[in-house]
Biotite code that builds the C-alpha atoms (Angstrom):
import biotite.structure as struc

atoms = struc.array([
    struc.Atom([-0.426, -0.142, 0.078], chain_id="A", res_id=1, res_name="MET", atom_name="CA", element="C"),
    struc.Atom([1.072, 3.377, -0.878], chain_id="A", res_id=2, res_name="TRP", atom_name="CA", element="C"),
    struc.Atom([2.582, 5.331, 2.113], chain_id="A", res_id=3, res_name="ARG", atom_name="CA", element="C"),
    struc.Atom([4.056, 8.835, 3.795], chain_id="A", res_id=4, res_name="ILE", atom_name="CA", element="C"),
    struc.Atom([5.532, 7.835, 6.278], chain_id="A", res_id=5, res_name="GLY", atom_name="CA", element="C"),
    struc.Atom([4.257, 5.016, 8.211], chain_id="A", res_id=6, res_name="GLN", atom_name="CA", element="C"),
    struc.Atom([0.469, 6.052, 7.232], chain_id="A", res_id=7, res_name="ILE", atom_name="CA", element="C"),
    struc.Atom([-0.968, 4.005, 4.405], chain_id="A", res_id=8, res_name="PRO", atom_name="CA", element="C"),
    struc.Atom([-3.377, 5.946, 1.253], chain_id="A", res_id=9, res_name="LEU", atom_name="CA", element="C"),
    struc.Atom([-6.987, 4.809, 0.001], chain_id="A", res_id=10, res_name="ARG", atom_name="CA", element="C"),
    struc.Atom([-6.139, 5.733, -3.229], chain_id="A", res_id=11, res_name="PRO", atom_name="CA", element="C"),
    struc.Atom([-8.138, 8.558, -3.256], chain_id="A", res_id=12, res_name="TRP", atom_name="CA", element="C"),
    struc.Atom([-5.855, 9.550, -0.214], chain_id="A", res_id=13, res_name="GLN", atom_name="CA", element="C"),
    struc.Atom([-3.146, 8.438, -2.855], chain_id="A", res_id=14, res_name="ARG", atom_name="CA", element="C"),
    struc.Atom([-4.153, 10.976, -5.673], chain_id="A", res_id=15, res_name="ALA", atom_name="CA", element="C"),
    struc.Atom([-5.094, 14.013, -3.449], chain_id="A", res_id=16, res_name="ARG", atom_name="CA", element="C"),
    struc.Atom([-1.384, 13.335, -2.208], chain_id="A", res_id=17, res_name="ALA", atom_name="CA", element="C"),
    struc.Atom([0.512, 13.442, -6.150], chain_id="A", res_id=18, res_name="HIS", atom_name="CA", element="C"),
    struc.Atom([-1.299, 16.834, -6.737], chain_id="A", res_id=19, res_name="ARG", atom_name="CA", element="C"),
    struc.Atom([0.075, 18.646, -3.407], chain_id="A", res_id=20, res_name="VAL", atom_name="CA", element="C"),
    struc.Atom([3.484, 16.906, -4.012], chain_id="A", res_id=21, res_name="THR", atom_name="CA", element="C"),
    struc.Atom([3.008, 18.571, -8.059], chain_id="A", res_id=22, res_name="PHE", atom_name="CA", element="C"),
    struc.Atom([2.228, 21.804, -7.017], chain_id="A", res_id=23, res_name="LYS", atom_name="CA", element="C"),
    struc.Atom([4.582, 22.100, -4.483], chain_id="A", res_id=24, res_name="LEU", atom_name="CA", element="C"),
    struc.Atom([7.078, 21.231, -7.124], chain_id="A", res_id=25, res_name="GLY", atom_name="CA", element="C"),
    struc.Atom([5.770, 23.428, -9.617], chain_id="A", res_id=26, res_name="LEU", atom_name="CA", element="C"),
    struc.Atom([6.393, 26.437, -6.157], chain_id="A", res_id=27, res_name="LEU", atom_name="CA", element="C"),
    struc.Atom([9.483, 25.663, -6.117], chain_id="A", res_id=28, res_name="GLY", atom_name="CA", element="C"),
    struc.Atom([10.433, 25.207, -9.592], chain_id="A", res_id=29, res_name="PHE", atom_name="CA", element="C"),
    struc.Atom([8.683, 29.276, -10.287], chain_id="A", res_id=30, res_name="MET", atom_name="CA", element="C"),
    struc.Atom([10.195, 30.329, -6.312], chain_id="A", res_id=31, res_name="ALA", atom_name="CA", element="C"),
    struc.Atom([13.552, 29.503, -7.727], chain_id="A", res_id=32, res_name="GLN", atom_name="CA", element="C"),
    struc.Atom([12.515, 31.355, -11.637], chain_id="A", res_id=33, res_name="GLY", atom_name="CA", element="C"),
    struc.Atom([11.209, 34.405, -9.854], chain_id="A", res_id=34, res_name="SER", atom_name="CA", element="C"),
    struc.Atom([14.647, 35.799, -9.296], chain_id="A", res_id=35, res_name="ARG", atom_name="CA", element="C"),
    struc.Atom([16.723, 34.990, -12.253], chain_id="A", res_id=36, res_name="PHE", atom_name="CA", element="C"),
    struc.Atom([12.507, 36.338, -13.922], chain_id="A", res_id=37, res_name="GLY", atom_name="CA", element="C"),
    struc.Atom([13.560, 39.709, -11.231], chain_id="A", res_id=38, res_name="GLU", atom_name="CA", element="C"),
    struc.Atom([16.615, 39.629, -13.145], chain_id="A", res_id=39, res_name="GLN", atom_name="CA", element="C"),
    struc.Atom([15.782, 40.196, -16.458], chain_id="A", res_id=40, res_name="VAL", atom_name="CA", element="C"),
    struc.Atom([13.447, 42.471, -15.736], chain_id="A", res_id=41, res_name="VAL", atom_name="CA", element="C"),
    struc.Atom([16.454, 44.696, -14.079], chain_id="A", res_id=42, res_name="LEU", atom_name="CA", element="C"),
    struc.Atom([18.559, 44.734, -16.638], chain_id="A", res_id=43, res_name="ALA", atom_name="CA", element="C"),
    struc.Atom([16.314, 45.158, -19.265], chain_id="A", res_id=44, res_name="VAL", atom_name="CA", element="C"),
    struc.Atom([15.203, 49.036, -17.088], chain_id="A", res_id=45, res_name="ILE", atom_name="CA", element="C"),
    struc.Atom([18.774, 49.632, -17.376], chain_id="A", res_id=46, res_name="ALA", atom_name="CA", element="C"),
    struc.Atom([19.534, 49.467, -20.915], chain_id="A", res_id=47, res_name="ILE", atom_name="CA", element="C"),
    struc.Atom([16.307, 51.075, -21.308], chain_id="A", res_id=48, res_name="VAL", atom_name="CA", element="C"),
    struc.Atom([16.909, 53.658, -19.309], chain_id="A", res_id=49, res_name="VAL", atom_name="CA", element="C"),
    struc.Atom([20.814, 53.876, -20.555], chain_id="A", res_id=50, res_name="THR", atom_name="CA", element="C"),
    struc.Atom([19.401, 54.091, -24.187], chain_id="A", res_id=51, res_name="LEU", atom_name="CA", element="C"),
    struc.Atom([16.788, 57.277, -22.942], chain_id="A", res_id=52, res_name="THR", atom_name="CA", element="C"),
    struc.Atom([19.653, 59.043, -21.575], chain_id="A", res_id=53, res_name="PHE", atom_name="CA", element="C"),
    struc.Atom([21.957, 58.204, -24.624], chain_id="A", res_id=54, res_name="PHE", atom_name="CA", element="C"),
    struc.Atom([19.452, 59.506, -26.567], chain_id="A", res_id=55, res_name="LEU", atom_name="CA", element="C"),
    struc.Atom([18.387, 62.606, -24.576], chain_id="A", res_id=56, res_name="LEU", atom_name="CA", element="C"),
    struc.Atom([22.091, 63.809, -24.649], chain_id="A", res_id=57, res_name="LEU", atom_name="CA", element="C"),
    struc.Atom([23.210, 66.578, -27.826], chain_id="A", res_id=58, res_name="SER", atom_name="CA", element="C"),
    struc.Atom([26.179, 65.046, -28.943], chain_id="A", res_id=59, res_name="SER", atom_name="CA", element="C"),
    struc.Atom([28.736, 64.065, -32.147], chain_id="A", res_id=60, res_name="PRO", atom_name="CA", element="C"),
    struc.Atom([30.579, 62.412, -29.152], chain_id="A", res_id=61, res_name="ASP", atom_name="CA", element="C"),
    struc.Atom([29.042, 59.267, -29.555], chain_id="A", res_id=62, res_name="ILE", atom_name="CA", element="C"),
    struc.Atom([31.708, 57.791, -26.997], chain_id="A", res_id=63, res_name="ILE", atom_name="CA", element="C"),
    struc.Atom([30.437, 60.718, -24.899], chain_id="A", res_id=64, res_name="TRP", atom_name="CA", element="C"),
    struc.Atom([27.007, 59.469, -24.624], chain_id="A", res_id=65, res_name="ARG", atom_name="CA", element="C"),
    struc.Atom([27.751, 56.564, -23.723], chain_id="A", res_id=66, res_name="LEU", atom_name="CA", element="C"),
    struc.Atom([30.161, 57.024, -21.047], chain_id="A", res_id=67, res_name="SER", atom_name="CA", element="C"),
    struc.Atom([27.430, 60.023, -19.764], chain_id="A", res_id=68, res_name="MET", atom_name="CA", element="C"),
    struc.Atom([23.992, 57.177, -20.637], chain_id="A", res_id=69, res_name="ALA", atom_name="CA", element="C"),
    struc.Atom([25.938, 54.458, -18.369], chain_id="A", res_id=70, res_name="THR", atom_name="CA", element="C"),
    struc.Atom([27.196, 57.220, -15.518], chain_id="A", res_id=71, res_name="ALA", atom_name="CA", element="C"),
    struc.Atom([23.441, 58.629, -14.899], chain_id="A", res_id=72, res_name="TYR", atom_name="CA", element="C"),
    struc.Atom([22.112, 55.014, -15.268], chain_id="A", res_id=73, res_name="ALA", atom_name="CA", element="C"),
    struc.Atom([24.125, 54.021, -12.662], chain_id="A", res_id=74, res_name="GLY", atom_name="CA", element="C"),
    struc.Atom([23.850, 57.043, -10.223], chain_id="A", res_id=75, res_name="LEU", atom_name="CA", element="C"),
    struc.Atom([19.758, 56.314, -10.302], chain_id="A", res_id=76, res_name="LEU", atom_name="CA", element="C"),
    struc.Atom([21.049, 51.964, -9.499], chain_id="A", res_id=77, res_name="TYR", atom_name="CA", element="C"),
    struc.Atom([23.468, 52.909, -7.112], chain_id="A", res_id=78, res_name="LEU", atom_name="CA", element="C"),
    struc.Atom([20.032, 55.301, -5.048], chain_id="A", res_id=79, res_name="ALA", atom_name="CA", element="C"),
    struc.Atom([17.746, 52.801, -5.632], chain_id="A", res_id=80, res_name="ALA", atom_name="CA", element="C"),
    struc.Atom([19.953, 50.330, -3.648], chain_id="A", res_id=81, res_name="ALA", atom_name="CA", element="C"),
    struc.Atom([21.717, 52.516, -1.297], chain_id="A", res_id=82, res_name="LEU", atom_name="CA", element="C"),
    struc.Atom([17.303, 53.348, 0.149], chain_id="A", res_id=83, res_name="ILE", atom_name="CA", element="C"),
    struc.Atom([15.386, 49.692, 0.088], chain_id="A", res_id=84, res_name="ILE", atom_name="CA", element="C"),
    struc.Atom([17.885, 49.328, 3.710], chain_id="A", res_id=85, res_name="GLY", atom_name="CA", element="C"),
    struc.Atom([16.198, 52.265, 5.074], chain_id="A", res_id=86, res_name="PRO", atom_name="CA", element="C"),
    struc.Atom([12.988, 52.597, 2.854], chain_id="A", res_id=87, res_name="ILE", atom_name="CA", element="C"),
    struc.Atom([12.215, 49.228, 5.497], chain_id="A", res_id=88, res_name="ASN", atom_name="CA", element="C"),
    struc.Atom([13.122, 50.507, 8.830], chain_id="A", res_id=89, res_name="VAL", atom_name="CA", element="C"),
    struc.Atom([11.331, 53.463, 8.132], chain_id="A", res_id=90, res_name="LEU", atom_name="CA", element="C"),
    struc.Atom([8.510, 51.037, 7.267], chain_id="A", res_id=91, res_name="ARG", atom_name="CA", element="C"),
    struc.Atom([9.050, 48.521, 10.314], chain_id="A", res_id=92, res_name="ARG", atom_name="CA", element="C"),
    struc.Atom([9.544, 45.392, 7.500], chain_id="A", res_id=93, res_name="ALA", atom_name="CA", element="C"),
    struc.Atom([11.367, 42.959, 7.997], chain_id="A", res_id=94, res_name="PRO", atom_name="CA", element="C"),
    struc.Atom([15.484, 44.324, 6.870], chain_id="A", res_id=95, res_name="ASN", atom_name="CA", element="C"),
    struc.Atom([17.102, 41.025, 6.795], chain_id="A", res_id=96, res_name="PRO", atom_name="CA", element="C"),
    struc.Atom([21.105, 40.560, 6.156], chain_id="A", res_id=97, res_name="LEU", atom_name="CA", element="C"),
    struc.Atom([21.040, 40.039, 2.214], chain_id="A", res_id=98, res_name="SER", atom_name="CA", element="C"),
    struc.Atom([18.198, 40.981, 0.340], chain_id="A", res_id=99, res_name="ILE", atom_name="CA", element="C"),
    struc.Atom([17.878, 39.346, -3.356], chain_id="A", res_id=100, res_name="ASN", atom_name="CA", element="C"),
    struc.Atom([16.230, 42.550, -5.061], chain_id="A", res_id=101, res_name="LEU", atom_name="CA", element="C"),
    struc.Atom([18.784, 44.781, -2.990], chain_id="A", res_id=102, res_name="ARG", atom_name="CA", element="C"),
    struc.Atom([22.364, 43.040, -3.951], chain_id="A", res_id=103, res_name="ARG", atom_name="CA", element="C"),
    struc.Atom([20.626, 42.327, -7.589], chain_id="A", res_id=104, res_name="ASP", atom_name="CA", element="C"),
    struc.Atom([19.583, 46.129, -8.490], chain_id="A", res_id=105, res_name="ILE", atom_name="CA", element="C"),
    struc.Atom([23.501, 46.973, -6.542], chain_id="A", res_id=106, res_name="GLY", atom_name="CA", element="C"),
    struc.Atom([25.355, 44.163, -9.348], chain_id="A", res_id=107, res_name="ILE", atom_name="CA", element="C"),
    struc.Atom([23.644, 46.530, -12.406], chain_id="A", res_id=108, res_name="VAL", atom_name="CA", element="C"),
    struc.Atom([24.363, 48.993, -10.572], chain_id="A", res_id=109, res_name="ALA", atom_name="CA", element="C"),
    struc.Atom([28.137, 48.255, -10.095], chain_id="A", res_id=110, res_name="GLY", atom_name="CA", element="C"),
    struc.Atom([28.159, 46.435, -13.783], chain_id="A", res_id=111, res_name="ILE", atom_name="CA", element="C"),
    struc.Atom([26.933, 50.318, -15.028], chain_id="A", res_id=112, res_name="LEU", atom_name="CA", element="C"),
    struc.Atom([29.543, 52.044, -12.932], chain_id="A", res_id=113, res_name="ALA", atom_name="CA", element="C"),
    struc.Atom([32.042, 49.310, -14.089], chain_id="A", res_id=114, res_name="LEU", atom_name="CA", element="C"),
    struc.Atom([30.956, 49.896, -17.984], chain_id="A", res_id=115, res_name="ALA", atom_name="CA", element="C"),
    struc.Atom([30.921, 53.551, -17.362], chain_id="A", res_id=116, res_name="HIS", atom_name="CA", element="C"),
    struc.Atom([35.072, 53.792, -16.428], chain_id="A", res_id=117, res_name="THR", atom_name="CA", element="C"),
    struc.Atom([35.621, 51.800, -19.369], chain_id="A", res_id=118, res_name="ILE", atom_name="CA", element="C"),
    struc.Atom([34.055, 53.714, -22.033], chain_id="A", res_id=119, res_name="VAL", atom_name="CA", element="C"),
    struc.Atom([34.603, 57.115, -20.085], chain_id="A", res_id=120, res_name="GLY", atom_name="CA", element="C"),
    struc.Atom([38.966, 56.311, -20.405], chain_id="A", res_id=121, res_name="LEU", atom_name="CA", element="C"),
    struc.Atom([38.347, 57.140, -24.756], chain_id="A", res_id=122, res_name="PHE", atom_name="CA", element="C"),
    struc.Atom([36.383, 60.280, -23.877], chain_id="A", res_id=123, res_name="VAL", atom_name="CA", element="C"),
    struc.Atom([39.473, 62.180, -23.708], chain_id="A", res_id=124, res_name="HIS", atom_name="CA", element="C"),
    struc.Atom([43.270, 61.696, -24.763], chain_id="A", res_id=125, res_name="LEU", atom_name="CA", element="C"),
    struc.Atom([41.853, 59.205, -26.921], chain_id="A", res_id=126, res_name="ARG", atom_name="CA", element="C"),
    struc.Atom([44.519, 56.738, -27.457], chain_id="A", res_id=127, res_name="GLY", atom_name="CA", element="C"),
    struc.Atom([46.107, 57.789, -24.208], chain_id="A", res_id=128, res_name="ASP", atom_name="CA", element="C"),
    struc.Atom([44.260, 56.180, -21.140], chain_id="A", res_id=129, res_name="PRO", atom_name="CA", element="C"),
    struc.Atom([47.261, 56.535, -19.376], chain_id="A", res_id=130, res_name="ILE", atom_name="CA", element="C"),
    struc.Atom([46.657, 61.103, -19.567], chain_id="A", res_id=131, res_name="GLN", atom_name="CA", element="C"),
    struc.Atom([43.669, 60.561, -17.120], chain_id="A", res_id=132, res_name="TYR", atom_name="CA", element="C"),
    struc.Atom([46.104, 59.761, -14.532], chain_id="A", res_id=133, res_name="PHE", atom_name="CA", element="C"),
    struc.Atom([49.899, 60.804, -15.259], chain_id="A", res_id=134, res_name="PHE", atom_name="CA", element="C"),
    struc.Atom([51.497, 64.104, -16.823], chain_id="A", res_id=135, res_name="TYR", atom_name="CA", element="C"),
    struc.Atom([52.787, 62.964, -20.187], chain_id="A", res_id=136, res_name="ARG", atom_name="CA", element="C"),
    struc.Atom([56.543, 64.302, -21.122], chain_id="A", res_id=137, res_name="THR", atom_name="CA", element="C"),
    struc.Atom([58.657, 64.272, -24.068], chain_id="A", res_id=138, res_name="PRO", atom_name="CA", element="C"),
    struc.Atom([60.445, 61.488, -21.740], chain_id="A", res_id=139, res_name="ALA", atom_name="CA", element="C"),
    struc.Atom([57.472, 59.108, -21.406], chain_id="A", res_id=140, res_name="GLY", atom_name="CA", element="C"),
    struc.Atom([54.788, 59.240, -17.974], chain_id="A", res_id=141, res_name="ILE", atom_name="CA", element="C"),
    struc.Atom([55.567, 61.630, -15.438], chain_id="A", res_id=142, res_name="GLY", atom_name="CA", element="C"),
    struc.Atom([54.458, 62.004, -12.156], chain_id="A", res_id=143, res_name="GLY", atom_name="CA", element="C"),
    struc.Atom([50.791, 62.011, -10.963], chain_id="A", res_id=144, res_name="LEU", atom_name="CA", element="C"),
    struc.Atom([48.011, 64.699, -12.518], chain_id="A", res_id=145, res_name="ARG", atom_name="CA", element="C"),
    struc.Atom([47.519, 66.773, -9.447], chain_id="A", res_id=146, res_name="HIS", atom_name="CA", element="C"),
    struc.Atom([44.754, 69.355, -11.775], chain_id="A", res_id=147, res_name="ASP", atom_name="CA", element="C"),
    struc.Atom([41.167, 69.037, -11.244], chain_id="A", res_id=148, res_name="LEU", atom_name="CA", element="C"),
    struc.Atom([41.258, 67.086, -13.798], chain_id="A", res_id=149, res_name="PHE", atom_name="CA", element="C"),
    struc.Atom([43.467, 64.825, -12.141], chain_id="A", res_id=150, res_name="GLY", atom_name="CA", element="C"),
    struc.Atom([41.921, 64.586, -9.447], chain_id="A", res_id=151, res_name="ALA", atom_name="CA", element="C"),
    struc.Atom([38.287, 63.571, -10.985], chain_id="A", res_id=152, res_name="ALA", atom_name="CA", element="C"),
    struc.Atom([39.530, 60.295, -12.189], chain_id="A", res_id=153, res_name="ASN", atom_name="CA", element="C"),
    struc.Atom([41.462, 59.556, -8.888], chain_id="A", res_id=154, res_name="ASP", atom_name="CA", element="C"),
    struc.Atom([38.745, 59.489, -6.707], chain_id="A", res_id=155, res_name="VAL", atom_name="CA", element="C"),
    struc.Atom([36.526, 57.756, -9.850], chain_id="A", res_id=156, res_name="GLY", atom_name="CA", element="C"),
    struc.Atom([39.401, 54.692, -10.373], chain_id="A", res_id=157, res_name="LEU", atom_name="CA", element="C"),
    struc.Atom([38.967, 54.494, -6.238], chain_id="A", res_id=158, res_name="PHE", atom_name="CA", element="C"),
    struc.Atom([35.243, 54.618, -6.731], chain_id="A", res_id=159, res_name="ALA", atom_name="CA", element="C"),
    struc.Atom([36.013, 51.824, -9.669], chain_id="A", res_id=160, res_name="SER", atom_name="CA", element="C"),
    struc.Atom([37.934, 49.397, -7.156], chain_id="A", res_id=161, res_name="LEU", atom_name="CA", element="C"),
    struc.Atom([35.786, 49.158, -4.823], chain_id="A", res_id=162, res_name="ILE", atom_name="CA", element="C"),
    struc.Atom([32.431, 48.985, -6.325], chain_id="A", res_id=163, res_name="ILE", atom_name="CA", element="C"),
    struc.Atom([34.290, 45.764, -7.937], chain_id="A", res_id=164, res_name="LEU", atom_name="CA", element="C"),
    struc.Atom([35.353, 43.890, -4.769], chain_id="A", res_id=165, res_name="VAL", atom_name="CA", element="C"),
    struc.Atom([31.250, 44.792, -3.450], chain_id="A", res_id=166, res_name="LEU", atom_name="CA", element="C"),
    struc.Atom([30.525, 42.512, -7.260], chain_id="A", res_id=167, res_name="LEU", atom_name="CA", element="C"),
    struc.Atom([32.779, 40.257, -6.528], chain_id="A", res_id=168, res_name="THR", atom_name="CA", element="C"),
    struc.Atom([31.257, 38.889, -2.664], chain_id="A", res_id=169, res_name="VAL", atom_name="CA", element="C"),
    struc.Atom([27.735, 40.193, -4.025], chain_id="A", res_id=170, res_name="SER", atom_name="CA", element="C"),
    struc.Atom([26.611, 36.671, -4.053], chain_id="A", res_id=171, res_name="ASN", atom_name="CA", element="C"),
    struc.Atom([25.573, 33.360, -1.002], chain_id="A", res_id=172, res_name="ASN", atom_name="CA", element="C"),
    struc.Atom([28.982, 31.650, -1.366], chain_id="A", res_id=173, res_name="LEU", atom_name="CA", element="C"),
    struc.Atom([30.883, 34.772, -0.375], chain_id="A", res_id=174, res_name="SER", atom_name="CA", element="C"),
    struc.Atom([28.146, 35.377, 2.471], chain_id="A", res_id=175, res_name="ILE", atom_name="CA", element="C"),
    struc.Atom([28.315, 31.118, 3.641], chain_id="A", res_id=176, res_name="ARG", atom_name="CA", element="C"),
    struc.Atom([32.176, 31.342, 3.373], chain_id="A", res_id=177, res_name="THR", atom_name="CA", element="C"),
    struc.Atom([33.060, 34.505, 5.129], chain_id="A", res_id=178, res_name="MET", atom_name="CA", element="C"),
    struc.Atom([30.102, 34.956, 7.505], chain_id="A", res_id=179, res_name="GLY", atom_name="CA", element="C"),
    struc.Atom([26.731, 38.064, 8.273], chain_id="A", res_id=180, res_name="GLY", atom_name="CA", element="C"),
    struc.Atom([29.536, 39.536, 10.298], chain_id="A", res_id=181, res_name="ALA", atom_name="CA", element="C"),
    struc.Atom([32.970, 40.178, 7.722], chain_id="A", res_id=182, res_name="THR", atom_name="CA", element="C"),
    struc.Atom([30.301, 40.659, 4.917], chain_id="A", res_id=183, res_name="TRP", atom_name="CA", element="C"),
    struc.Atom([28.215, 43.335, 5.861], chain_id="A", res_id=184, res_name="LYS", atom_name="CA", element="C"),
    struc.Atom([31.294, 44.941, 7.195], chain_id="A", res_id=185, res_name="ARG", atom_name="CA", element="C"),
    struc.Atom([32.544, 45.021, 3.261], chain_id="A", res_id=186, res_name="ILE", atom_name="CA", element="C"),
    struc.Atom([29.226, 45.623, 2.205], chain_id="A", res_id=187, res_name="GLN", atom_name="CA", element="C"),
    struc.Atom([29.566, 49.175, 4.252], chain_id="A", res_id=188, res_name="ARG", atom_name="CA", element="C"),
    struc.Atom([31.829, 49.963, 1.689], chain_id="A", res_id=189, res_name="TRP", atom_name="CA", element="C"),
    struc.Atom([29.417, 51.019, -0.637], chain_id="A", res_id=190, res_name="SER", atom_name="CA", element="C"),
    struc.Atom([28.659, 53.344, 1.751], chain_id="A", res_id=191, res_name="TYR", atom_name="CA", element="C"),
    struc.Atom([31.949, 55.101, 0.587], chain_id="A", res_id=192, res_name="VAL", atom_name="CA", element="C"),
    struc.Atom([31.697, 53.980, -2.219], chain_id="A", res_id=193, res_name="GLY", atom_name="CA", element="C"),
    struc.Atom([28.577, 56.077, -3.090], chain_id="A", res_id=194, res_name="ALA", atom_name="CA", element="C"),
    struc.Atom([30.785, 59.084, -2.001], chain_id="A", res_id=195, res_name="ILE", atom_name="CA", element="C"),
    struc.Atom([33.367, 58.601, -4.446], chain_id="A", res_id=196, res_name="LEU", atom_name="CA", element="C"),
    struc.Atom([30.499, 58.003, -7.326], chain_id="A", res_id=197, res_name="VAL", atom_name="CA", element="C"),
    struc.Atom([29.247, 61.460, -5.935], chain_id="A", res_id=198, res_name="ILE", atom_name="CA", element="C"),
    struc.Atom([32.571, 63.846, -5.676], chain_id="A", res_id=199, res_name="VAL", atom_name="CA", element="C"),
    struc.Atom([33.414, 62.149, -8.793], chain_id="A", res_id=200, res_name="HIS", atom_name="CA", element="C"),
    struc.Atom([30.197, 63.313, -11.028], chain_id="A", res_id=201, res_name="GLY", atom_name="CA", element="C"),
    struc.Atom([30.401, 66.407, -9.531], chain_id="A", res_id=202, res_name="LEU", atom_name="CA", element="C"),
    struc.Atom([33.881, 67.009, -10.497], chain_id="A", res_id=203, res_name="LEU", atom_name="CA", element="C"),
    struc.Atom([33.326, 66.026, -14.107], chain_id="A", res_id=204, res_name="TYR", atom_name="CA", element="C"),
    struc.Atom([30.466, 68.152, -13.898], chain_id="A", res_id=205, res_name="GLN", atom_name="CA", element="C"),
    struc.Atom([32.744, 71.027, -13.503], chain_id="A", res_id=206, res_name="ALA", atom_name="CA", element="C"),
    struc.Atom([35.995, 69.777, -15.694], chain_id="A", res_id=207, res_name="VAL", atom_name="CA", element="C"),
    struc.Atom([33.198, 69.886, -18.671], chain_id="A", res_id=208, res_name="GLU", atom_name="CA", element="C"),
    struc.Atom([30.919, 72.464, -17.943], chain_id="A", res_id=209, res_name="LYS", atom_name="CA", element="C"),
    struc.Atom([28.237, 70.068, -18.244], chain_id="A", res_id=210, res_name="ARG", atom_name="CA", element="C"),
    struc.Atom([24.177, 71.862, -18.028], chain_id="A", res_id=211, res_name="LYS", atom_name="CA", element="C"),
    struc.Atom([22.898, 72.641, -15.104], chain_id="A", res_id=212, res_name="PRO", atom_name="CA", element="C"),
    struc.Atom([20.349, 69.544, -15.945], chain_id="A", res_id=213, res_name="VAL", atom_name="CA", element="C"),
    struc.Atom([22.838, 67.882, -15.607], chain_id="A", res_id=214, res_name="LEU", atom_name="CA", element="C"),
    struc.Atom([24.989, 69.160, -12.204], chain_id="A", res_id=215, res_name="VAL", atom_name="CA", element="C"),
    struc.Atom([20.729, 69.661, -10.810], chain_id="A", res_id=216, res_name="ALA", atom_name="CA", element="C"),
    struc.Atom([19.988, 65.558, -11.516], chain_id="A", res_id=217, res_name="THR", atom_name="CA", element="C"),
    struc.Atom([23.528, 64.541, -9.662], chain_id="A", res_id=218, res_name="VAL", atom_name="CA", element="C"),
    struc.Atom([23.272, 66.983, -6.134], chain_id="A", res_id=219, res_name="LEU", atom_name="CA", element="C"),
    struc.Atom([18.612, 66.030, -6.578], chain_id="A", res_id=220, res_name="ILE", atom_name="CA", element="C"),
    struc.Atom([19.852, 61.613, -6.746], chain_id="A", res_id=221, res_name="VAL", atom_name="CA", element="C"),
    struc.Atom([22.344, 62.551, -4.001], chain_id="A", res_id=222, res_name="ALA", atom_name="CA", element="C"),
    struc.Atom([20.180, 64.818, -1.390], chain_id="A", res_id=223, res_name="VAL", atom_name="CA", element="C"),
    struc.Atom([17.527, 62.794, -2.127], chain_id="A", res_id=224, res_name="ALA", atom_name="CA", element="C"),
    struc.Atom([19.473, 59.277, -0.609], chain_id="A", res_id=225, res_name="VAL", atom_name="CA", element="C"),
    struc.Atom([21.326, 61.441, 1.925], chain_id="A", res_id=226, res_name="THR", atom_name="CA", element="C"),
    struc.Atom([17.503, 62.421, 3.524], chain_id="A", res_id=227, res_name="MET", atom_name="CA", element="C"),
    struc.Atom([15.881, 58.198, 3.675], chain_id="A", res_id=228, res_name="VAL", atom_name="CA", element="C"),
    struc.Atom([19.522, 57.201, 4.428], chain_id="A", res_id=229, res_name="GLN", atom_name="CA", element="C"),
    struc.Atom([18.947, 59.904, 7.740], chain_id="A", res_id=230, res_name="LEU", atom_name="CA", element="C"),
    struc.Atom([15.590, 59.121, 8.101], chain_id="A", res_id=231, res_name="LEU", atom_name="CA", element="C"),
    struc.Atom([16.035, 54.358, 8.239], chain_id="A", res_id=232, res_name="GLY", atom_name="CA", element="C"),
    struc.Atom([19.032, 55.875, 10.883], chain_id="A", res_id=233, res_name="PHE", atom_name="CA", element="C"),
    struc.Atom([17.140, 57.649, 13.317], chain_id="A", res_id=234, res_name="HIS", atom_name="CA", element="C"),
    struc.Atom([14.848, 55.941, 12.883], chain_id="A", res_id=235, res_name="ARG", atom_name="CA", element="C"),
    struc.Atom([16.600, 52.370, 13.880], chain_id="A", res_id=236, res_name="LYS", atom_name="CA", element="C"),
    struc.Atom([17.926, 54.322, 16.349], chain_id="A", res_id=237, res_name="ARG", atom_name="CA", element="C"),
    struc.Atom([14.500, 54.996, 17.892], chain_id="A", res_id=238, res_name="LYS", atom_name="CA", element="C"),
    struc.Atom([13.733, 52.042, 17.906], chain_id="A", res_id=239, res_name="GLN", atom_name="CA", element="C"),
    struc.Atom([17.047, 49.915, 19.555], chain_id="A", res_id=240, res_name="SER", atom_name="CA", element="C"),
])
């Protein structure tokens, strides 16, 4: 007789058990696939946002437009990743160590940021990206750049390195290997990276003398994220 454990089942009970098992298996499959679907949606939105910025920017320089488009799309995704935690605190919703949505948004933000870094190295001084960080002399490479252009690039480079580290550990294996406390300490570098991204962006506003609307976009995003973070921090202190 067909059994579950030690309990014998009648034919109609067996049929019902089969249906329940099938439904649970289907739900499990959908749950496993839901994150992949979420990642696809986030990727598609990122492509649409990047393309929108690319088309809105008026310049015959395609490389500059692509650099700007990935930069501003990445900025929006970074902002979204940074406000999920504080919003959960303000809503009194669960705020676990790692939220898949927050992590996936952060991954997309990191990919866009690294894409911006790579493309951006070909906007100025094309064919010689070394001059982004060093002066070029007749004898070869000179000292580190100490002008506004060099400072903007140095800040951007440090931000990119932090983002690269965060992308490397943005997975369940890293959480299990390092432990939640260590992993969280590394993830907190995202705040340092975000500050460097904003500083890099503002410095480049001055370097390229960009339009006020682009400057305002960076400032509005920075202020909005800061306010949400402060509100979440204040609420968390009151709760503790």
